[in-house]
C-alpha positions in Angstrom: -4.5 8.6 3.3 -6.3 11.9 2.7 -7.6 12.6 -0.7 -5.5 15.7 -0.9 -2.3 13.7 -0.6 -3.4 11.2 -3.2 -4.3 14.0 -5.5 -0.9 15.5 -4.9 0.8 12.2 -5.8 -1.1 12.0 -9.0 -0.3 15.7 -9.8 3.4 15.1 -9.3 3.3 11.9 -11.4 1.6 13.8 -14.3 4.2 16.6 -14.0 7.0 14.1 -14.0 5.8 12.7 -17.3 5.4 16.0 -19.0 8.0 18.5 -17.8 10.0 16.8 -15.1 10.2 17.5 -11.4 12.4 19.8 -9.4 14.6 18.1 -6.7 12.2 19.4 -4.0 9.2 18.0 -5.8 11.0 14.7 -6.4 11.7 14.4 -2.7 8.1 15.3 -1.9 6.9 12.6 -4.3 9.1 10.0 -2.7 7.9 10.9 0.8 4.2 10.8 -0.2 4.7 7.5 -2.2 6.4 5.9 0.8 3.6 6.9 3.1 1.0 5.6 0.6 2.8 2.2 0.4 3.0 1.9 4.2 -0.7 2.4 4.4 -1.3 -0.2 1.7 0.9 -2.7 3.4 -0.8 -2.1 6.8 -4.2 -2.6 5.2 -3.1 -5.8 3.4 -1.7 -7.1 6.7 -5.0 -6.5 8.5 -6.8 -8.3 5.7 -4.5 -11.3 6.0 -5.1 -11.4 9.8 -8.8 -12.1 9.1 -8.3 -14.5 6.2 -8.8 -18.2 6.7 -8.3 -21.3 4.6 -11.1 -23.8 4.7 -10.0 -27.3 3.8 -12.2 -29.9 2.2 -12.3 -31.9 5.4 -13.9 -28.8 7.1 -10.9 -27.7 9.1 -10.1 -24.0 9.1 -6.6 -22.5 9.3 -5.8 -18.9 9.7 -3.3 -17.5 7.1 -1.2 -15.8 9.8 -0.8 -19.2 11.6 0.2 -20.9 8.4 2.9 -18.3 7.8 4.6 -19.3 11.1 5.0 -22.9 10.0 
């Protein structure tokens, strides 16, 4: 996500705490936050795809294969 969008999310959050948001700003905040969460979820999913569990007996199991069982 671009730094400008993250800065806008933070700006809207500060404004919400101090003076409140207009309906248009609230909608913008929800849209930006949803986009941010989708990117976080995608990043986390990619991390899990490359994560393995190494057992004491030396066997290695991918986390994504474990999820299917």
